[in-house]
Short mmCIF file of the C-alpha atoms (twelve columns), coordinates in Angstrom:
data_MODEL
# 
_entry.id   MODEL 
# 
loop_
_atom_site.group_PDB 
_atom_site.id 
_atom_site.type_symbol 
_atom_site.label_atom_id 
_atom_site.label_alt_id 
_atom_site.label_comp_id 
_atom_site.label_asym_id 
_atom_site.label_seq_id 
_atom_site.Cartn_x 
_atom_site.Cartn_y 
_atom_site.Cartn_z 
_atom_site.pdbx_PDB_model_num 
ATOM 1  C CA . UNK A 1  -68.507 93.583 -130.288 1 
ATOM 2  C CA . UNK A 2  -70.833 92.833 -132.974 1 
ATOM 3  C CA . UNK A 3  -69.533 91.386 -136.108 1 
ATOM 4  C CA . UNK A 4  -71.030 92.453 -139.684 1 
ATOM 5  C CA . UNK A 5  -72.403 89.481 -141.844 1 
ATOM 6  C CA . UNK A 6  -70.918 90.576 -144.876 1 
ATOM 7  C CA . UNK A 7  -67.409 91.003 -143.341 1 
ATOM 8  C CA . UNK A 8  -67.660 86.721 -142.873 1 
ATOM 9  C CA . UNK A 9  -68.753 86.275 -146.042 1 
ATOM 10 C CA . UNK A 10 -65.461 84.189 -147.832 1 
ATOM 11 C CA . UNK A 11 -63.718 83.393 -144.546 1 
ATOM 12 C CA . UNK A 12 -62.261 80.320 -143.118 1 
ATOM 13 C CA . UNK A 13 -65.104 79.661 -140.412 1 
ATOM 14 C CA . UNK A 14 -65.870 76.932 -138.274 1 
ATOM 15 C CA . UNK A 15 -69.413 75.207 -137.714 1 
ATOM 16 C CA . UNK A 16 -71.400 72.310 -135.842 1 
ATOM 17 C CA . UNK A 17 -75.027 70.670 -136.798 1 
ATOM 18 C CA . UNK A 18 -75.138 68.571 -134.116 1 
ATOM 19 C CA . UNK A 19 -74.368 68.946 -130.450 1 
ATOM 20 C CA . UNK A 20 -70.713 67.505 -129.857 1 
ATOM 21 C CA . UNK A 21 -69.912 67.092 -133.469 1 
ATOM 22 C CA . UNK A 22 -66.823 67.816 -133.868 1 
ATOM 23 C CA . UNK A 23 -65.641 71.182 -135.580 1 
ATOM 24 C CA . UNK A 24 -66.489 71.268 -139.414 1 
ATOM 25 C CA . UNK A 25 -64.468 73.646 -141.718 1 
ATOM 26 C CA . UNK A 26 -67.150 76.104 -143.777 1 
ATOM 27 C CA . UNK A 27 -67.548 79.379 -145.559 1 
ATOM 28 C CA . UNK A 28 -70.469 81.692 -145.419 1 
ATOM 29 C CA . UNK A 29 -70.934 81.583 -149.623 1 
ATOM 30 C CA . UNK A 30 -74.351 83.897 -149.782 1 
ATOM 31 C CA . UNK A 31 -75.768 86.096 -147.330 1 
ATOM 32 C CA . UNK A 32 -79.600 87.281 -148.190 1 
ATOM 33 C CA . UNK A 33 -80.473 90.113 -145.843 1 
ATOM 34 C CA . UNK A 34 -83.997 91.013 -146.556 1 
ATOM 35 C CA . UNK A 35 -84.509 87.107 -145.270 1 
ATOM 36 C CA . UNK A 36 -82.082 87.016 -142.497 1 
ATOM 37 C CA . UNK A 37 -80.889 84.059 -144.402 1 
ATOM 38 C CA . UNK A 38 -77.002 82.874 -145.415 1 
ATOM 39 C CA . UNK A 39 -75.635 79.742 -147.189 1 
ATOM 40 C CA . UNK A 40 -73.121 78.224 -145.425 1 
ATOM 41 C CA . UNK A 41 -70.517 75.642 -147.689 1 
ATOM 42 C CA . UNK A 42 -68.819 73.135 -145.866 1 
ATOM 43 C CA . UNK A 43 -65.156 71.782 -147.337 1 
ATOM 44 C CA . UNK A 44 -66.970 67.705 -146.340 1 
ATOM 45 C CA . UNK A 45 -70.433 67.388 -147.053 1 
ATOM 46 C CA . UNK A 46 -72.554 67.527 -143.754 1 
ATOM 47 C CA . UNK A 47 -76.145 65.386 -142.687 1 
ATOM 48 C CA . UNK A 48 -78.338 68.615 -141.585 1 
ATOM 49 C CA . UNK A 49 -82.110 68.129 -141.196 1 
ATOM 50 C CA . UNK A 50 -84.239 71.110 -141.587 1 
ATOM 51 C CA . UNK A 51 -84.975 72.176 -137.596 1 
ATOM 52 C CA . UNK A 52 -81.292 71.731 -136.589 1 
ATOM 53 C CA . UNK A 53 -79.226 74.312 -135.353 1 
ATOM 54 C CA . UNK A 54 -76.284 75.336 -137.143 1 
ATOM 55 C CA . UNK A 55 -73.817 77.326 -134.512 1 
ATOM 56 C CA . UNK A 56 -70.499 79.228 -136.297 1 
ATOM 57 C CA . UNK A 57 -66.698 79.632 -135.073 1 
ATOM 58 C CA . UNK A 58 -64.388 81.995 -135.912 1 
ATOM 59 C CA . UNK A 59 -61.903 79.880 -133.992 1 
ATOM 60 C CA . UNK A 60 -62.755 79.554 -130.296 1 
ATOM 61 C CA . UNK A 61 -65.063 82.562 -131.275 1 
ATOM 62 C CA . UNK A 62 -68.426 81.961 -130.991 1 
ATOM 63 C CA . UNK A 63 -70.620 84.216 -133.803 1 
ATOM 64 C CA . UNK A 64 -73.819 82.629 -133.747 1 
ATOM 65 C CA . UNK A 65 -76.407 80.429 -135.251 1 
ATOM 66 C CA . UNK A 66 -79.438 80.067 -137.095 1 
ATOM 67 C CA . UNK A 67 -81.724 77.298 -138.118 1 
ATOM 68 C CA . UNK A 68 -81.313 75.290 -140.485 1 
ATOM 69 C CA . UNK A 69 -84.273 75.572 -144.125 1 
ATOM 70 C CA . UNK A 70 -82.660 73.158 -146.500 1 
# 
């Protein structure tokens, strides 16, 4: 089933910015549907380079991902 991005706003999630990186705790803190962008805030700072992919998970369910822009 498809999940509304707004329903995930502020919910504790997990994310990975590098292949095989351990999952990291995060939250979606802002969504701009017009631009198709979301601001992801991690519990611990992450080294992420623009152009890398970010993949979001709700426990063991992959929600999707996108390209890091900044």
